[in-house]
DSSP file (Angstrom, degrees, kcal/mol; ACC not computed):
  #  RESIDUE AA STRUCTURE BP1 BP2  ACC     N-H-->O    O-->H-N    N-H-->O    O-->H-N    TCO  KAPPA ALPHA  PHI   PSI    X-CA   Y-CA   Z-CA
    1    1 A M              0   0    0      0, 0.0     2,-0.3     0, 0.0    57,-0.0   0.000 360.0 360.0 360.0 160.1   12.0   14.0   -7.0
    2    2 A T        -     0   0    0     57,-0.1    57,-3.2     1,-0.0     2,-0.3  -0.610 360.0-138.3 -84.2 140.7    8.3   13.9   -6.4
    3    3 A K  E     -A   58   0A   0     -2,-0.3     2,-0.3    55,-0.2    55,-0.2  -0.673  14.8-162.0 -97.0 153.7    6.7   11.1   -4.3
    4    4 A A  E     -A   57   0A   0     53,-3.1    53,-2.7    -2,-0.3     2,-0.4  -0.975  18.6-124.1-134.0 148.5    3.5    9.3   -5.1
    5    5 A I  E     -A   56   0A   0     -2,-0.3     2,-0.5    51,-0.2    51,-0.2  -0.793  26.2-163.5 -92.4 133.3    1.2    7.1   -3.0
    6    6 A F  E     -A   55   0A   0     49,-3.0    49,-2.1    -2,-0.4     2,-0.8  -0.976  15.1-137.7-122.9 127.7    0.7    3.6   -4.3
    7    7 A N  E     -A   54   0A   0     -2,-0.5    47,-0.2    47,-0.2     3,-0.2  -0.745  15.3-172.6 -84.9 111.9   -2.2    1.4   -3.1
    8    8 A L  S  > S+     0   0    0     45,-2.9     4,-0.7    -2,-0.8    -1,-0.2   0.720  81.0  61.1 -76.1 -21.4   -0.8   -2.1   -2.7
    9    9 A T  H  > S+     0   0    0     44,-0.9     4,-2.5     1,-0.2     5,-0.2   0.834  89.8  70.3 -75.1 -32.6   -4.2   -3.6   -2.1
   10   10 A L  H  > S+     0   0    0      1,-0.2     4,-2.6    43,-0.2     5,-0.2   0.912  97.6  46.6 -55.6 -51.5   -5.6   -2.7   -5.5
   11   11 A P  H  > S+     0   0    0      0, 0.0     4,-2.1     0, 0.0    -1,-0.2   0.876 113.1  51.4 -62.3 -33.7   -3.5   -5.1   -7.6
   12   12 A L  H  X S+     0   0    0     -4,-0.7     4,-2.4     2,-0.2    -2,-0.2   0.932 111.3  46.6 -65.2 -45.6   -4.3   -7.9   -5.1
   13   13 A V  H  X S+     0   0    0     -4,-2.5     4,-2.5     2,-0.2     5,-0.2   0.913 111.6  51.3 -63.7 -43.3   -8.1   -7.2   -5.3
   14   14 A V  H  X S+     0   0    0     -4,-2.6     4,-2.0    -5,-0.2    -1,-0.2   0.912 111.1  48.8 -60.3 -42.6   -7.9   -7.0   -9.2
   15   15 A S  H  X S+     0   0    0     -4,-2.1     4,-2.0    -5,-0.2    -2,-0.2   0.910 112.0  47.7 -64.2 -42.9   -6.2  -10.4   -9.2
   16   16 A L  H  X S+     0   0    0     -4,-2.4     4,-2.8     2,-0.2     5,-0.2   0.861 108.0  55.6 -68.4 -34.8   -8.7  -12.0   -6.9
   17   17 A I  H  X S+     0   0    0     -4,-2.5     4,-2.9     2,-0.2     5,-0.2   0.924 107.2  50.5 -61.3 -43.6  -11.6  -10.6   -9.0
   18   18 A E  H  X S+     0   0    0     -4,-2.0     4,-1.4     1,-0.2    -2,-0.2   0.934 112.1  47.3 -58.0 -46.6  -10.1  -12.3  -12.0
   19   19 A D  H  < S+     0   0    0     -4,-2.0     4,-0.5     1,-0.2    -2,-0.2   0.914 114.4  45.7 -62.8 -44.2   -9.9  -15.6  -10.1
   20   20 A V  H >< S+     0   0    0     -4,-2.8     3,-1.6     1,-0.2     4,-0.3   0.913 109.0  54.6 -68.1 -42.7  -13.4  -15.3   -8.8
   21   21 A L  H >< S+     0   0    0     -4,-2.9     3,-1.5     1,-0.3    -1,-0.2   0.806  96.8  67.0 -62.7 -27.7  -15.0  -14.3  -12.1
   22   22 A E  T 3< S+     0   0    0     -4,-1.4    -1,-0.3     1,-0.3    -2,-0.2   0.769  96.3  56.5 -61.2 -24.6  -13.4  -17.4  -13.7
   23   23 A T  T <  S+     0   0    0     -3,-1.6    -1,-0.3    -4,-0.5    -2,-0.2   0.567  96.5  80.7 -85.1  -8.5  -15.8  -19.5  -11.5
   24   24 A Y  S <  S-     0   0    0     -3,-1.5     6,-0.0    -4,-0.3    -3,-0.0  -0.625  93.6 -92.3 -95.8 155.7  -18.9  -17.7  -13.0
   25   25 A P      > -     0   0    0      0, 0.0     5,-1.7     0, 0.0     4,-0.3  -0.301  31.2-121.8 -62.2 150.2  -20.5  -18.5  -16.3
   26   26 A H  I   >S+     0   0    0      3,-0.2     5,-2.2     1,-0.2     6,-0.3   0.931  89.2  82.8 -58.4 -46.5  -19.4  -16.5  -19.3
   27   27 A H  I   5S-     0   0    0      1,-0.2    -1,-0.2     3,-0.2    78,-0.0  -0.923 111.7 -14.0-106.9 126.8  -22.9  -15.2  -19.9
   28   28 A P  I  >5S+     0   0    0      0, 0.0     4,-2.9     0, 0.0    -1,-0.2  -0.989 133.5  51.1 -99.1  -6.9  -23.8  -12.8  -18.3
   29   29 A Y  I  >5S+     0   0    0     -4,-0.3     4,-2.4     2,-0.2    -3,-0.2   0.948 114.0  37.8 -63.4 -57.6  -21.3  -12.5  -15.5
   30   30 A Q  I  4<S+     0   0    0     -5,-1.7     4,-0.3     1,-0.2    -1,-0.2   0.879 119.5  50.5 -64.5 -35.6  -17.9  -12.5  -17.2
   31   31 A Q  H >4<S+     0   0    0     -5,-2.2     3,-1.0    -6,-0.2     4,-0.4   0.923 109.9  50.6 -65.2 -43.2  -19.4  -10.5  -20.1
   32   32 A A  H >< S+     0   0    0     -4,-2.9     3,-1.2    -6,-0.3     6,-0.3   0.919 112.1  45.6 -61.2 -44.7  -20.8   -7.9  -17.6
   33   33 A F  T 3< S+     0   0    0     -4,-2.4    -1,-0.3     1,-0.3    -2,-0.2   0.366  97.0  71.6 -88.8   7.8  -17.6   -7.4  -15.8
   34   34 A S  T <  S+     0   0    0     -3,-1.0    -1,-0.3    -4,-0.3    -2,-0.2   0.553  78.8  93.5 -86.2 -11.8  -15.6   -7.1  -19.0
   35   35 A I  S X> S-     0   0    0     -3,-1.2     4,-2.3    -4,-0.4     3,-0.6  -0.728  82.2-137.0 -79.1 120.9  -17.3   -3.8  -19.3
   36   36 A P  H 3> S+     0   0    0      0, 0.0     4,-2.7     0, 0.0     5,-0.2   0.821  98.2  54.3 -52.9 -40.4  -14.9   -1.3  -17.7
   37   37 A D  H 3> S+     0   0    0      1,-0.2     4,-1.9     2,-0.2     5,-0.1   0.910 112.4  43.3 -63.0 -41.6  -17.6    0.7  -15.7
   38   38 A F  H <> S+     0   0    0     -3,-0.6     4,-2.1    -6,-0.3    -1,-0.2   0.879 113.0  52.3 -71.7 -37.5  -18.9   -2.4  -14.1
   39   39 A R  H  X S+     0   0    0     -4,-2.3     4,-2.5    -7,-0.2    -2,-0.2   0.925 110.6  48.2 -62.4 -44.3  -15.4   -3.7  -13.4
   40   40 A Q  H  X S+     0   0    0     -4,-2.7     4,-2.7     1,-0.2    -2,-0.2   0.883 109.4  52.9 -64.7 -37.9  -14.5   -0.4  -11.7
   41   41 A E  H  X S+     0   0    0     -4,-1.9     4,-2.1    -5,-0.2    -1,-0.2   0.897 110.1  48.2 -63.7 -39.8  -17.7   -0.4   -9.7
   42   42 A L  H  X S+     0   0    0     -4,-2.1     4,-2.2     2,-0.2    -2,-0.2   0.920 111.5  49.3 -66.3 -44.5  -16.8   -4.0   -8.4
   43   43 A I  H  X S+     0   0    0     -4,-2.5     4,-2.8     1,-0.2     5,-0.2   0.926 111.9  49.0 -60.1 -44.9  -13.2   -3.0   -7.6
   44   44 A A  H  X S+     0   0    0     -4,-2.7     4,-1.9     1,-0.2    -1,-0.2   0.889 108.2  54.5 -62.9 -39.6  -14.5    0.1   -5.7
   45   45 A H  H  < S+     0   0    0     -4,-2.1     4,-0.4     2,-0.2    -1,-0.2   0.941 113.4  41.2 -58.5 -48.2  -17.1   -2.0   -3.8
   46   46 A V  H >X S+     0   0    0     -4,-2.2     3,-1.7     1,-0.2     4,-0.6   0.944 114.1  50.8 -67.7 -47.9  -14.3   -4.4   -2.5
   47   47 A L  H >< S+     0   0    0     -4,-2.8     3,-0.6     1,-0.3    -1,-0.2   0.808 105.0  58.1 -62.2 -29.0  -11.8   -1.7   -1.8
   48   48 A S  T 3< S+     0   0    0     -4,-1.9    -1,-0.3    -5,-0.2    -2,-0.2   0.625 109.8  44.7 -76.6 -10.3  -14.3    0.2    0.3
   49   49 A H  T <4 S+     0   0    0     -3,-1.7     2,-0.3    -4,-0.4    -1,-0.2   0.399 106.5  64.1-112.8   1.0  -14.8   -2.8    2.6
   50   50 A V  S << S-     0   0    0     -3,-0.6     2,-0.4    -4,-0.6   -41,-0.0  -0.838  88.4 -98.6-122.0 160.9  -11.3   -3.9    3.2
   51   51 A S        -     0   0    0     -2,-0.3     2,-0.3   -42,-0.0    -2,-0.1  -0.636  42.1-145.7 -74.4 131.9   -8.2   -2.4    4.9
   52   52 A N        -     0   0    0     -2,-0.4     2,-0.5    -4,-0.1   -45,-0.0  -0.761   3.8-147.4-103.0 148.8   -5.9   -0.9    2.3
   53   53 A C        -     0   0    0     -2,-0.3   -45,-2.9     2,-0.0   -44,-0.9  -0.958  18.5-172.8-116.9 130.3   -2.2   -0.9    2.4
   54   54 A Y  E     -A    7   0A   0     -2,-0.5     2,-0.3   -47,-0.2   -47,-0.2  -0.881   9.1-170.7-123.6 153.1   -0.2    2.1    0.9
   55   55 A V  E     -A    6   0A   0    -49,-2.1   -49,-3.0    -2,-0.3     2,-0.5  -0.947  23.1-125.6-133.7 159.1    3.4    2.9    0.2
   56   56 A V  E     +A    5   0A   0     -2,-0.3     2,-0.3   -51,-0.2   -51,-0.2  -0.927  37.1 169.0-105.8 127.5    5.2    6.0   -0.9
   57   57 A V  E     -A    4   0A   0    -53,-2.7   -53,-3.1    -2,-0.5     2,-0.2  -0.856  44.4 -82.0-130.7 165.2    7.4    5.6   -4.0
   58   58 A E  E >   -A    3   0A   0     -2,-0.3     3,-2.2   -55,-0.2   -55,-0.2  -0.490  64.0 -93.3 -64.7 136.9    9.2    7.9   -6.4
   59   59 A E  T 3  S+     0   0    0    -57,-3.2    -1,-0.1     1,-0.3   -57,-0.1  -0.266 111.9  23.1 -56.7 134.4    6.8    9.1   -9.0
   60   60 A G  T 3  S+     0   0    0      1,-0.3     2,-0.3    -3,-0.1    -1,-0.3   0.302 101.6 106.6  91.9  -7.8    6.8    6.9  -12.1
   61   61 A Q    <   -     0   0    0     -3,-2.2    -1,-0.3   -57,-0.0    -4,-0.1  -0.795  62.1-138.7-105.0 148.5    8.1    3.9  -10.3
   62   62 A Q        -     0   0    0     -2,-0.3     2,-0.1    -3,-0.1    -4,-0.1  -0.853  28.0-114.2 -99.0 136.6    6.2    0.7   -9.3
   63   63 A P        -     0   0    0      0, 0.0     2,-1.2     0, 0.0    -6,-0.0  -0.448  23.4-125.2 -68.0 144.8    6.9   -0.7   -5.9
   64   64 A S        +     0   0    0     -2,-0.1     2,-0.4     2,-0.1    -2,-0.0  -0.737  57.5 138.4 -94.5  91.9    8.6   -4.2   -6.0
   65   65 A V        -     0   0    0     -2,-1.2     2,-1.0   -57,-0.0     3,-0.1  -0.985  59.1-123.4-136.1 142.5    6.2   -6.2   -3.9
   66   66 A D    >   -     0   0    0     -2,-0.4     3,-1.3     1,-0.2     4,-0.4  -0.779  26.7-163.5 -83.8 103.3    4.7   -9.7   -4.2
   67   67 A Y  G >> S+     0   0    0     -2,-1.0     3,-1.4     1,-0.3     4,-0.5   0.812  83.6  62.0 -62.8 -31.6    1.0   -8.7   -4.1
   68   68 A Q  G >4 S+     0   0    0      1,-0.3     3,-0.7     2,-0.2    -1,-0.3   0.801  96.6  60.4 -65.3 -26.2   -0.1  -12.3   -3.4
   69   69 A S  G <4 S+     0   0    0     -3,-1.3    -1,-0.3     1,-0.2    -2,-0.2   0.639  87.3  75.7 -76.3 -12.1    1.8  -12.1   -0.1
   70   70 A L  G <4 S+     0   0    0     -3,-1.4     2,-1.8    -4,-0.4    -1,-0.2   0.850  76.2  76.8 -68.1 -33.1   -0.3   -9.2    1.1
   71   71 A A  S << S-     0   0    0     -3,-0.7    -1,-0.2    -4,-0.5     6,-0.1  -0.610  71.6-174.2 -76.8  90.2   -3.2  -11.5    1.8
   72   72 A C        +     0   0    0     -2,-1.8     2,-0.3     2,-0.0    -1,-0.2   0.801  57.5  25.4 -63.7 -32.9   -1.6  -12.7    5.0
   73   73 A S  S  > S-     0   0    0     -3,-0.1     4,-2.1     1,-0.1     5,-0.2  -0.891  73.7-118.7-133.4 161.4   -4.1  -15.3    5.9
   74   74 A L  H  > S+     0   0    0     -2,-0.3     4,-2.8     1,-0.2     5,-0.2   0.841 115.4  59.6 -63.2 -32.2   -6.6  -17.6    4.2
   75   75 A K  H  > S+     0   0    0      2,-0.2     4,-2.2     1,-0.2    -1,-0.2   0.917 106.3  45.6 -63.6 -43.5   -9.3  -15.8    6.3
   76   76 A E  H  > S+     0   0    0      2,-0.2     4,-2.3     1,-0.2    -2,-0.2   0.919 114.2  48.4 -65.3 -43.5   -8.4  -12.4    4.8
   77   77 A R  H  X S+     0   0    0     -4,-2.1     4,-2.6     1,-0.2    -2,-0.2   0.922 111.8  49.8 -61.9 -43.8   -8.4  -13.9    1.3
   78   78 A S  H  X S+     0   0    0     -4,-2.8     4,-2.4     1,-0.2    -1,-0.2   0.880 108.8  52.8 -62.3 -38.9  -11.7  -15.6    1.9
   79   79 A C  H  X S+     0   0    0     -4,-2.2     4,-2.1     2,-0.2    -1,-0.2   0.920 110.4  47.2 -62.9 -44.1  -13.2  -12.3    3.2
   80   80 A I  H  X S+     0   0    0     -4,-2.3     4,-2.0     2,-0.2    -2,-0.2   0.915 111.8  50.4 -64.6 -42.4  -12.1  -10.5    0.0
   81   81 A E  H  X S+     0   0    0     -4,-2.6     4,-2.4     1,-0.2    -2,-0.2   0.891 109.1  51.6 -63.4 -38.9  -13.5  -13.3   -2.1
   82   82 A D  H  X S+     0   0    0     -4,-2.4     4,-2.6     1,-0.2    -1,-0.2   0.900 108.9  50.9 -62.8 -40.4  -16.8  -13.1   -0.2
   83   83 A L  H  X S+     0   0    0     -4,-2.1     4,-2.7     2,-0.2    -2,-0.2   0.855 108.8  52.1 -65.1 -34.4  -16.9   -9.3   -0.8
   84   84 A I  H  X S+     0   0    0     -4,-2.0     4,-2.6     2,-0.2    -2,-0.2   0.941 110.5  46.8 -66.3 -47.3  -16.3  -10.0   -4.5
   85   85 A H  H  X S+     0   0    0     -4,-2.4     4,-2.2     2,-0.2    -2,-0.2   0.929 114.2  48.5 -59.0 -45.1  -19.2  -12.4   -4.7
   86   86 A E  H  X S+     0   0    0     -4,-2.6     4,-2.5     1,-0.2    -2,-0.2   0.927 111.9  49.0 -60.4 -46.3  -21.4   -9.9   -2.8
   87   87 A G  H  X S+     0   0    0     -4,-2.7     4,-2.7     1,-0.2     5,-0.3   0.879 108.5  53.7 -62.6 -39.3  -20.3   -7.1   -5.1
   88   88 A I  H  X S+     0   0    0     -4,-2.6     4,-2.6     1,-0.2    -1,-0.2   0.944 112.0  44.2 -60.2 -48.4  -21.0   -9.1   -8.2
   89   89 A E  H  X S+     0   0    0     -4,-2.2     4,-2.1     2,-0.2    -2,-0.2   0.903 114.2  49.5 -65.7 -41.3  -24.6   -9.9   -7.1
   90   90 A I  H  X S+     0   0    0     -4,-2.5     4,-3.0     2,-0.2     5,-0.2   0.942 114.9  43.6 -62.2 -48.0  -25.3   -6.3   -6.0
   91   91 A I  H  X S+     0   0    0     -4,-2.7     4,-2.7     1,-0.2    -2,-0.2   0.905 112.2  52.3 -67.5 -41.9  -24.1   -4.8   -9.2
   92   92 A M  H  < S+     0   0    0     -4,-2.6    -1,-0.2    -5,-0.3    -2,-0.2   0.903 115.9  41.8 -60.6 -39.8  -25.8   -7.4  -11.4
   93   93 A Y  H >< S+     0   0    0     -4,-2.1     3,-1.1    -5,-0.2     4,-0.2   0.937 117.4  46.0 -71.5 -47.0  -29.1   -6.7   -9.5
   94   94 A K  H 3< S+     0   0    0     -4,-3.0     3,-0.2     1,-0.2    -2,-0.2   0.834 121.4  37.2 -66.7 -34.0  -28.6   -2.9   -9.5
   95   95 A Q  T 3X S+     0   0    0     -4,-2.7     4,-3.0    -5,-0.2     5,-0.3   0.121  78.6 122.5-105.9  19.7  -27.6   -2.7  -13.1
   96   96 A E  H <> S+     0   0    0     -3,-1.1     4,-2.1     1,-0.2    -1,-0.2   0.881  76.1  45.9 -52.0 -46.9  -30.0   -5.4  -14.5
   97   97 A K  H  > S+     0   0    0     -3,-0.2     4,-1.1    -4,-0.2    -1,-0.2   0.934 115.2  45.3 -64.8 -46.7  -31.7   -3.1  -17.0
   98   98 A Q  H  > S+     0   0    0      1,-0.2     4,-1.6     2,-0.2     3,-0.3   0.886 112.8  51.8 -65.2 -38.6  -28.5   -1.5  -18.3
   99   99 A L  H  X S+     0   0    0     -4,-3.0     4,-2.9     1,-0.2    -1,-0.2   0.885 103.9  56.7 -65.6 -38.0  -26.8   -4.9  -18.6
  100  100 A S  H  < S+     0   0    0     -4,-2.1    -1,-0.2    -5,-0.3    -2,-0.2   0.805 109.5  47.1 -64.9 -26.8  -29.8   -6.4  -20.5
  101  101 A L  H  < S+     0   0    0     -4,-1.1    -1,-0.2    -3,-0.3    -2,-0.2   0.830 118.6  39.5 -79.8 -33.1  -29.2   -3.6  -23.1
  102  102 A Q  H  < S+     0   0    0     -4,-1.6    -2,-0.2     1,-0.2    -3,-0.2   0.745 117.0  47.8 -90.3 -25.1  -25.5   -4.1  -23.3
  103  103 A I  S  < S-     0   0    0     -4,-2.9    -1,-0.2    -5,-0.2     3,-0.1  -0.923  80.6-144.7-121.0 106.6  -25.3   -7.9  -23.2
  104  104 A P        -     0   0    0      0, 0.0    -3,-0.1     0, 0.0     2,-0.1  -0.310  31.3 -94.0 -67.1 152.3  -27.7   -9.7  -25.5
  105  105 A E        -     0   0    0     -5,-0.2     2,-0.4     1,-0.1    -5,-0.0  -0.377  39.6-120.1 -61.9 140.2  -29.3  -12.9  -24.4
  106  106 A E        -     0   0    0     -3,-0.1     2,-0.4    -2,-0.1    -1,-0.1  -0.722  24.3-149.0 -84.2 133.5  -27.5  -16.0  -25.5
  107  107 A I        -     0   0    0     -2,-0.4     5,-0.1     2,-0.0    -1,-0.0  -0.863  22.4-111.0-103.6 135.2  -29.6  -18.3  -27.7
  108  108 A E    >>  -     0   0    0     -2,-0.4     3,-2.0     1,-0.1     4,-0.6  -0.401  27.1-123.2 -63.0 138.2  -28.9  -22.0  -27.6
  109  109 A P  G >4 S+     0   0    0      0, 0.0     3,-0.8     0, 0.0    -1,-0.1   0.817 109.6  56.6 -55.5 -33.8  -27.4  -23.1  -31.0
  110  110 A G  G 34 S+     0   0    0      1,-0.2    -2,-0.1     3,-0.0    -3,-0.0   0.671 106.6  50.9 -72.2 -15.9  -30.2  -25.7  -31.6
  111  111 A L  G <4 S+     0   0    0     -3,-2.0    -1,-0.2     2,-0.1    -3,-0.1   0.504  85.1 102.8-100.8  -5.0  -32.8  -23.0  -31.3
  112  112 A T  S << S-     0   0    0     -3,-0.8     2,-0.1    -4,-0.6     3,-0.0  -0.536  81.2-104.2 -79.3 144.8  -31.3  -20.4  -33.7
  113  113 A P        -     0   0    0      0, 0.0     2,-0.3     0, 0.0    -1,-0.1  -0.382  39.4-110.2 -65.5 144.6  -32.9  -20.2  -37.2
  114  114 A S        -     0   0    0      1,-0.1     3,-0.4    -2,-0.1    -3,-0.0  -0.582  20.0-163.3 -78.9 133.9  -30.9  -21.8  -39.9
  115  115 A H  S >  S+     0   0    0     -2,-0.3     3,-1.3     1,-0.2    -1,-0.1   0.439  75.9  90.0 -89.9  -2.3  -29.2  -19.5  -42.4
  116  116 A W  T 3  S+     0   0    0      1,-0.3    -1,-0.2     2,-0.1    -2,-0.0   0.820  82.5  53.2 -64.6 -32.2  -28.7  -22.5  -44.7
  117  117 A F  T 3         0   0    0     -3,-0.4    -1,-0.3     1,-0.0    -2,-0.1   0.433 360.0 360.0 -87.8   1.9  -32.1  -22.0  -46.4
  118  118 A G    <         0   0    0     -3,-1.3    -2,-0.1     0, 0.0    -3,-0.1   0.445 360.0 360.0 106.4 360.0  -31.4  -18.4  -47.3
């Protein structure tokens, strides 16, 4: 059978990105990183700054590993979380114009015109 290389760090980083984004406001952060291109850019930013762990598996099979156990220490987890925060800020700044076109400004409900009058 054919062998495939599997990055064990990727699922851990994706999981931590989800956790970190939960701490940010929905608008514009969570909305921005729900866009696949921006999410991929954030994942690439983090993966390019951490040590990655790989295994070889039979093609089509997923390795049976507890991804949370890969972050061996709180220091490593904290480092990855810091890289996620850094990546979020870099991408938000770098893509500010494109994000403003894709994510409309949220208007406070009390300031929206009433449709009640027609």
